[in-house]
Structure formats: structure tokens, C-alpha cells
C-alpha positions as CSV (number, residue, x, y, z in Angstrom):
1,M,126.7,73.6,105.6
2,R,126.5,74.7,101.9
3,R,126.7,78.1,100.4
4,A,124.0,79.4,98.0
5,Q,123.6,82.6,96.0
6,I,120.3,84.3,95.2
7,Q,119.4,87.2,93.1
8,L,116.8,89.8,94.3
9,P,115.2,92.7,92.5
10,D,116.5,96.1,93.8
11,D,113.3,97.0,95.7
12,M,113.2,93.6,97.4
13,Y,116.9,93.8,98.4
14,E,116.2,97.2,100.0
15,Q,113.3,95.8,102.0
16,V,115.3,92.8,103.1
17,Q,118.2,95.1,104.2
18,R,115.7,97.2,106.2
19,I,114.3,94.1,108.0
20,C,117.8,92.9,108.8
21,R,118.7,96.2,110.3
22,L,115.5,96.3,112.4
23,R,115.9,92.8,113.6
24,E,119.7,93.0,113.9
25,I,120.3,89.9,111.9
26,S,122.2,89.1,108.8
27,M,120.7,88.5,105.4
28,A,121.9,84.9,105.6
29,E,120.0,84.4,108.9
30,L,116.8,86.0,107.4
31,G,117.1,83.7,104.4
32,R,117.6,80.6,106.6
33,R,114.5,81.6,108.7
34,G,112.5,82.1,105.5
35,F,113.6,78.8,104.1
36,E,112.8,77.0,107.4
37,Y,109.4,78.5,107.4
38,M,108.6,77.5,103.8
39,L,109.9,74.0,104.5
40,S,107.6,73.7,107.5
41,V,104.6,74.8,105.5
42,Y,105.3,72.7,102.4
43,S,106.6,69.6,104.1
44,Q,103.2,68.8,105.6
45,G,102.4,66.5,102.6
46,G,99.4,68.6,101.5
47,M,101.2,70.1,98.5
48,I,101.7,67.1,96.3
49,P,101.4,68.2,92.6
50,G,98.1,67.2,91.1
51,D,96.6,66.6,94.6
52,W,94.7,69.9,94.7
53,T,91.3,70.4,93.1
54,P,89.4,73.6,93.0
55,P,86.3,74.0,95.3
56,K,82.9,73.3,93.8
57,P,81.0,76.4,92.8
58,R,78.2,77.6,95.0
59,R,75.4,80.1,94.9
60,L,76.6,83.4,96.2
61,G,73.3,85.3,95.9
62,W,73.8,86.7,92.4
63,K,70.7,88.7,91.4
64,G,69.5,90.1,88.2
65,L,71.1,87.7,85.7
66,S,70.4,84.1,85.0
67,D,73.2,81.6,84.1
68,A,72.1,81.9,80.4
69,D,72.3,85.7,80.5
70,I,75.8,85.6,82.0
71,K,77.0,83.0,79.5
72,A,75.5,85.1,76.6
73,H,77.2,88.2,77.9
74,A,80.5,86.5,78.3
75,Q,80.3,85.2,74.8
76,G,79.7,88.6,73.4
77,V,76.1,87.9,72.4
78,D,73.9,91.0,72.5
79,A,72.4,90.4,76.0
80,E,72.0,94.1,76.9
81,P,68.3,94.4,75.8
82,A,67.4,91.3,77.9
83,I,69.2,92.7,80.9
84,A,67.7,96.1,80.6
85,E,64.2,94.6,80.2
86,R,64.7,92.6,83.4
87,R,65.7,95.6,85.4
88,K,62.5,97.4,84.4
89,R,60.3,94.7,86.0
């Protein structure tokens, strides 16, 4: 078995101490359990760097603005009059 040191922010350290007192376990045991959990999650082979791609966009029912209006607004083009006119209809 190897020894390891970690550094924790003060607020995290206090939360860890509270959990250890409630569970009646040492910080080392809590750390081992946390590491075991993370290894079980990440060792499934699905977390290979570069393997993930974002999901394709889909229509979520956006109403009131067209794609062109959204793009113009995001680019800072004065889209306010067009939006206000659409709402009046």
C-alpha cells in the first residue's frame, strides 16, 4: 500500500470531517471509497479522451424567433424592431 497526501479547501475539509464523524470512518477510508467509486465509473472504457461528441441539436419548441433573428441578436445586430413587430401580429 502507498501513502498519498491531498490538499483540500477549508470548507471541503470541514464537510469531509463531518461525513467521517457521521459514518464513523477515517478520512483515509472515505478517500479510498471515493477513489474506488471513481475508478469503477471511469474504468468502463467510455471515457477515452476524444471519444465523446456533443449530441446533435434538436427543436425544442422555441417560439417567436427564427434562427436568423436569434443569430442577428447574438451578433449584436439591431433585431429589436423585428422582434417587436412579430409580437404584435
